[in-house]
C-alpha positions as CSV (number, residue, x, y, z in Angstrom):
1,M,122.2,89.0,102.7
2,I,126.5,89.7,102.9
3,E,128.6,90.7,99.9
4,R,129.5,87.3,99.3
5,E,126.4,85.9,98.9
6,L,124.9,88.9,96.6
7,K,128.0,88.3,94.4
8,L,126.8,84.4,94.1
9,L,123.8,85.4,93.3
10,L,124.8,87.9,90.4
11,N,127.2,85.2,88.8
12,A,124.4,82.4,88.8
13,N,122.0,85.4,87.1
14,A,119.4,84.6,90.1
15,L,119.0,88.6,91.0
16,K,115.6,89.9,90.0
17,H,115.5,93.5,91.6
18,V,118.2,95.7,93.2
19,Q,117.1,99.3,94.9
20,V,118.9,101.7,96.8
21,S,116.9,103.0,99.6
22,Y,117.3,106.0,101.7
23,A,117.8,104.7,105.0
24,V,116.1,107.3,107.8
25,M,117.6,106.2,111.1
26,S,121.1,106.9,109.5
27,N,120.5,109.6,107.0
28,G,122.1,107.2,104.6
29,Y,121.6,104.7,101.9
30,M,121.4,100.7,101.8
31,I,121.2,98.4,99.5
32,V,118.2,96.1,99.1
33,A,118.5,92.8,96.7
34,D,115.5,90.7,96.3
35,G,113.9,92.3,99.5
36,N,116.8,91.3,101.6
37,P,118.9,94.4,102.8
38,L,123.0,94.1,102.2
39,E,124.5,93.3,105.6
40,T,128.3,93.5,107.0
41,T,129.6,90.2,108.1
42,K,128.3,90.9,111.5
43,R,124.7,90.9,110.3
44,E,124.3,94.7,110.6
45,I,122.6,96.4,108.1
46,R,125.6,97.6,105.7
47,E,125.0,101.8,105.6
48,F,126.3,104.4,102.9
49,K,127.0,107.8,103.6
50,T,125.9,109.0,100.0
51,L,124.1,107.7,97.3
52,D,127.3,107.8,95.0
53,T,129.2,105.7,97.1
54,A,126.3,102.9,97.1
55,A,126.4,103.4,93.3
56,K,129.8,103.0,93.4
57,F,130.0,99.8,95.0
58,L,127.2,98.0,92.8
59,F,129.2,99.1,89.8
60,R,132.5,97.4,91.4
61,I,130.8,94.5,91.9
62,G,129.1,94.3,88.4
63,I,125.5,96.0,89.0
64,A,124.7,98.6,86.7
65,N,121.1,98.4,87.0
66,F,119.2,99.3,90.0
67,A,116.2,101.5,91.4
68,V,116.3,104.3,93.5
69,K,113.7,104.8,96.4
70,L,113.7,108.2,98.2
71,N,110.6,107.9,99.2
72,T,110.4,106.6,103.2
73,S,106.2,106.9,103.3
74,G,105.6,103.6,101.3
């Protein structure tokens, strides 16, 4: 899902769960909305260097309630 699709779901009140997860392979964070990772327009997973940058992105588009998953083992 790209940012535009995420905003459309948000505007339609169709988002159920947003989570920021630690991405082991990139040593950064990724956003998962309703089980789908946020992607770039090239359909690559969008990565954030810090938890703060991921949170700022979510706040900017209007999402203030999200979960954070740091455990990578399940």
